[in-house]
C-alpha positions as CSV (number, residue, x, y, z in Angstrom):
1,M,0.0,0.0,0.0
2,V,1.4,3.4,-1.0
3,L,0.6,6.5,1.1
4,E,1.1,10.1,-0.1
5,G,2.6,12.5,2.5
6,A,5.2,15.3,2.7
7,G,5.4,15.6,-1.1
8,R,6.6,12.1,-1.6
9,A,5.4,8.6,-1.6
10,R,6.2,6.1,1.1
11,T,5.3,2.5,1.5
12,A,3.3,1.3,4.5
13,P,5.1,-1.3,6.6
14,A,4.1,-4.9,5.8
15,S,2.4,-7.0,8.4
16,R,4.8,-9.0,10.5
17,W,2.9,-12.2,10.3
18,P,1.4,-13.7,7.1
19,R,-2.3,-13.9,6.9
20,P,-3.5,-17.5,7.7
21,R,-5.2,-19.4,5.0
22,V,-9.0,-19.5,5.3
23,T,-8.9,-23.4,5.2
24,L,-6.2,-23.7,7.9
25,W,-8.5,-25.2,10.6
26,Y,-9.7,-27.9,8.1
27,E,-6.2,-28.7,7.1
28,L,-5.4,-29.3,10.7
29,A,-8.6,-31.4,11.1
30,A,-7.4,-33.6,8.3
31,V,-4.0,-34.1,10.0
32,A,-5.8,-34.8,13.3
33,A,-7.9,-37.5,11.6
34,W,-4.8,-39.1,10.2
35,V,-3.2,-39.2,13.6
36,A,-6.3,-40.7,15.1
37,V,-6.6,-43.4,12.4
38,I,-2.9,-44.3,12.8
39,A,-3.2,-44.4,16.6
40,L,-6.3,-46.7,16.5
41,T,-4.7,-49.0,14.0
42,V,-1.3,-49.3,15.7
43,T,-2.9,-49.9,19.1
44,G,-5.3,-52.5,17.7
45,A,-8.4,-50.6,18.9
46,V,-10.0,-51.1,15.5
47,H,-9.1,-54.0,13.2
48,G,-10.0,-52.5,9.8
49,L,-13.4,-52.3,8.0
50,H,-13.6,-55.7,6.3
51,P,-15.9,-57.7,8.6
52,A,-14.1,-60.9,7.8
53,A,-10.7,-59.5,8.7
54,P,-9.5,-61.4,11.8
55,A,-8.0,-59.5,14.7
56,A,-4.5,-60.5,15.8
57,A,-4.6,-63.1,18.6
58,P,-2.3,-62.9,21.6
59,A,0.7,-65.1,21.3
60,G,-0.4,-67.3,24.2
61,E,-3.6,-68.2,22.4
62,V,-2.2,-69.3,19.0
63,A,-2.2,-73.0,19.9
64,H,-5.7,-72.8,21.2
65,H,-6.9,-71.2,17.9
66,H,-5.3,-74.0,15.9
67,M,-7.6,-76.4,17.9
68,T,-10.9,-74.5,17.9
69,P,-12.7,-72.3,15.4
70,A,-11.6,-68.7,15.5
71,Q,-13.7,-66.5,17.7
72,P,-13.8,-62.7,17.6
73,P,-12.4,-60.9,20.6
74,H,-14.7,-60.3,23.5
75,G,-17.0,-57.3,22.7
76,A,-15.9,-57.2,19.0
77,P,-18.3,-57.8,16.1
78,G,-18.0,-61.1,14.5
79,P,-17.7,-61.8,10.8
80,G,-20.6,-60.4,8.8
81,T,-21.6,-57.9,11.5
82,V,-20.9,-54.2,11.8
83,G,-19.9,-52.5,15.0
84,F,-19.8,-48.9,16.1
85,G,-16.0,-49.1,15.9
86,S,-16.1,-49.8,12.2
87,F,-18.4,-46.9,11.5
88,A,-16.3,-44.5,13.7
89,M,-13.2,-45.6,11.8
90,W,-14.8,-45.0,8.5
91,T,-15.9,-41.5,9.6
92,L,-12.3,-40.7,10.6
93,M,-11.0,-42.1,7.3
94,C,-13.4,-39.9,5.4
95,G,-12.0,-36.9,7.2
96,A,-8.4,-37.9,6.6
97,M,-8.8,-38.9,3.0
98,M,-11.5,-36.6,1.6
99,L,-11.0,-33.3,3.4
100,P,-7.7,-32.5,1.5
101,A,-9.6,-32.9,-1.8
102,A,-12.4,-30.6,-0.6
103,L,-10.0,-27.7,0.4
104,P,-10.5,-25.8,-2.9
105,A,-14.3,-25.9,-2.5
106,L,-13.9,-24.9,1.2
107,A,-11.7,-22.0,0.2
108,H,-14.4,-20.9,-2.3
109,V,-17.1,-21.0,0.4
110,G,-14.8,-19.0,2.9
111,E,-13.7,-16.4,0.4
112,N,-17.3,-15.8,-0.9
113,S,-18.9,-15.5,2.5
114,L,-19.2,-12.4,4.7
115,R,-16.6,-12.4,7.5
116,R,-19.3,-12.6,10.2
117,R,-20.7,-15.9,8.8
118,R,-17.6,-17.3,7.1
119,Q,-16.9,-20.0,9.7
120,R,-20.5,-21.0,9.9
121,A,-20.7,-21.3,6.2
122,M,-17.6,-23.4,5.9
123,A,-18.7,-25.7,8.8
124,G,-22.1,-26.2,7.1
125,F,-20.5,-27.1,3.8
126,T,-18.1,-29.6,5.6
127,A,-21.0,-31.2,7.5
128,V,-23.0,-31.8,4.3
129,Y,-19.9,-33.0,2.4
130,L,-18.8,-35.5,5.0
131,A,-22.4,-36.6,5.7
132,M,-22.6,-37.9,2.1
133,W,-19.4,-39.9,2.6
134,T,-20.4,-41.3,6.0
135,G,-23.8,-42.3,4.4
136,Y,-22.0,-44.2,1.7
137,G,-19.8,-45.9,4.3
138,A,-22.9,-46.9,6.2
139,V,-24.3,-48.6,3.1
140,L,-21.1,-50.4,2.5
141,L,-20.9,-51.7,6.1
142,V,-24.5,-52.7,6.3
143,T,-24.3,-54.7,3.1
144,A,-21.0,-56.2,4.1
145,P,-22.5,-59.7,4.6
146,L,-23.3,-59.7,0.8
147,W,-19.9,-58.7,-0.6
148,S,-17.5,-60.1,2.1
149,R,-18.2,-63.8,1.8
150,P,-15.2,-64.6,-0.5
151,P,-11.7,-64.6,1.1
152,G,-10.4,-61.2,2.0
153,H,-7.7,-61.1,-0.7
154,A,-10.3,-61.9,-3.4
155,V,-12.6,-59.0,-2.2
156,A,-9.7,-56.6,-2.1
157,A,-8.4,-57.6,-5.5
158,G,-11.9,-57.3,-6.9
159,A,-12.4,-53.8,-5.4
160,L,-9.0,-52.7,-6.8
161,A,-9.9,-54.0,-10.3
162,L,-13.3,-52.2,-10.1
163,A,-11.6,-49.0,-9.1
164,A,-9.1,-49.3,-12.0
165,A,-11.9,-49.9,-14.5
166,W,-13.9,-47.0,-13.2
167,Q,-11.0,-44.6,-13.6
168,L,-11.2,-45.2,-17.4
169,T,-14.9,-44.5,-17.9
170,V,-16.6,-41.4,-19.2
171,H,-18.7,-41.2,-16.1
172,K,-15.5,-40.9,-13.9
173,R,-14.3,-38.1,-16.3
174,R,-17.6,-36.2,-16.0
175,A,-17.7,-36.6,-12.3
176,L,-14.2,-35.3,-11.8
177,R,-15.0,-32.3,-14.1
178,D,-18.0,-31.5,-11.9
179,C,-15.7,-31.7,-8.8
180,H,-13.8,-28.8,-10.2
181,R,-16.8,-26.6,-10.7
182,S,-17.9,-23.9,-8.3
183,S,-21.1,-21.9,-8.0
184,P,-22.1,-18.4,-7.0
185,L,-23.0,-18.1,-3.3
186,P,-25.5,-15.6,-1.8
187,L,-23.8,-13.3,0.8
188,S,-26.5,-13.0,3.4
189,G,-29.9,-14.0,4.6
190,P,-31.6,-17.5,4.4
191,R,-30.4,-17.7,0.8
192,A,-26.8,-17.8,1.9
193,A,-27.3,-20.8,4.2
194,T,-29.4,-22.5,1.5
195,G,-26.7,-21.8,-1.1
196,T,-24.0,-23.3,1.0
197,V,-26.0,-26.5,1.6
198,R,-26.8,-26.7,-2.1
199,F,-23.1,-26.3,-3.0
200,G,-22.2,-28.9,-0.4
201,L,-24.7,-31.4,-1.9
202,R,-23.6,-30.7,-5.5
203,H,-19.8,-30.9,-4.7
204,G,-20.2,-33.9,-2.4
205,G,-22.3,-35.7,-4.9
206,A,-19.8,-35.1,-7.7
207,C,-16.9,-36.3,-5.5
208,L,-18.9,-39.4,-4.5
209,R,-19.5,-40.2,-8.1
210,S,-15.9,-39.7,-8.9
211,C,-14.3,-41.6,-5.9
212,W,-16.9,-44.2,-4.8
213,A,-14.8,-47.1,-6.2
214,L,-11.6,-45.8,-4.6
215,M,-13.3,-45.7,-1.2
216,A,-14.8,-49.1,-1.7
217,V,-11.2,-50.4,-1.7
218,M,-11.0,-49.1,1.9
219,A,-14.1,-51.1,2.9
220,A,-12.5,-54.2,1.5
221,A,-9.1,-53.7,3.0
222,G,-7.9,-55.5,6.1
223,G,-6.5,-53.9,9.2
224,G,-3.1,-53.1,10.4
225,V,-0.3,-51.4,8.5
226,A,-1.7,-52.7,5.2
227,M,-4.8,-50.5,5.7
228,L,-2.7,-47.5,6.4
229,A,-0.7,-48.1,3.2
230,W,-3.9,-48.3,1.1
231,M,-5.1,-45.1,2.8
232,A,-1.9,-43.3,1.8
233,L,-2.1,-44.5,-1.8
234,L,-5.8,-43.7,-2.3
235,T,-5.5,-40.3,-0.6
236,G,-2.6,-39.5,-2.9
237,I,-4.8,-40.5,-5.9
238,V,-7.8,-38.5,-4.8
239,T,-5.8,-35.4,-4.0
240,A,-3.7,-35.5,-7.1
241,E,-6.8,-35.8,-9.3
242,R,-8.3,-32.7,-7.5
243,F,-5.2,-30.5,-7.8
244,A,-3.6,-31.7,-11.0
245,A,-3.5,-29.3,-14.0
246,R,-4.3,-32.2,-16.3
247,P,-6.7,-34.6,-14.4
248,G,-7.1,-36.9,-17.4
249,R,-3.5,-38.0,-17.3
250,T,-3.6,-38.5,-13.5
251,M,-6.7,-40.6,-13.9
252,R,-5.0,-42.9,-16.4
253,L,-1.9,-43.2,-14.3
254,A,-4.0,-44.0,-11.3
255,A,-5.8,-46.7,-13.3
256,G,-2.5,-48.4,-14.1
257,V,-1.4,-48.3,-10.5
258,L,-4.7,-49.7,-9.2
259,A,-4.7,-52.5,-11.9
260,A,-1.1,-53.5,-10.9
261,A,-2.2,-53.5,-7.2
262,A,-5.2,-55.7,-8.0
263,L,-2.9,-58.2,-9.8
264,A,-0.4,-58.2,-6.9
265,V,-3.1,-58.8,-4.3
266,A,-4.7,-61.6,-6.4
267,L,-1.4,-63.4,-6.9
268,A,-0.2,-62.9,-3.3
269,P,-1.9,-66.0,-1.8
270,A,-0.2,-68.1,-4.5
271,A,3.3,-66.9,-3.4
272,P,5.4,-69.2,-1.4
């Protein structure tokens, strides 16, 4: 900023601290969700989302499990059932994996809202956006007895192959294009709140159409470090597609990576 005074121009001193990004709190929320997922996985509090994924048995009980049918830990859901822990884990995973991809849309909401209602508008958009993903997770987990009957590696390989195929469809391309679209937002009044909710539904629906197959892989994944590895890979794909200058190339590259992963998982049981 240039100020005129005493017959000459002088420059106003710059602010000592940079202005924080409007999405900073949501970036931190995504990091916190990652920390929570890692902590729950490492400590064994939740053993993944696949209902048939067995929990690790204590060393002293290995011989007993060789002699009797495997039983779920006390208080844990058995195969084909869904517990609160699985749904809570899915909700955390949605925050960790999908919030980074929503940051441009969140910035659009924050920068096009009045200062006095900015945080409320961004929180409303986030609630609608994540509600769509948690609803999708609830459908996956409730229908788990139908798709989880084959061995875990077969389900995971099938989910990866489906995700690879979806990457190459015109429907995926259209959905990803819709993810990059914004819409005008009213500044005040009831129309402002309605506009934010409508944008959240539109953007969340586009992202759900684009990434449903990728997130289905997480429902089919087992627990432990393997689940964290899948999370990192899929988060990288989702985020790269959202921020890439040429999303089409990223989609094709991701399809190749997913197809190779499906083949590796399918062949893994046959390895010595």
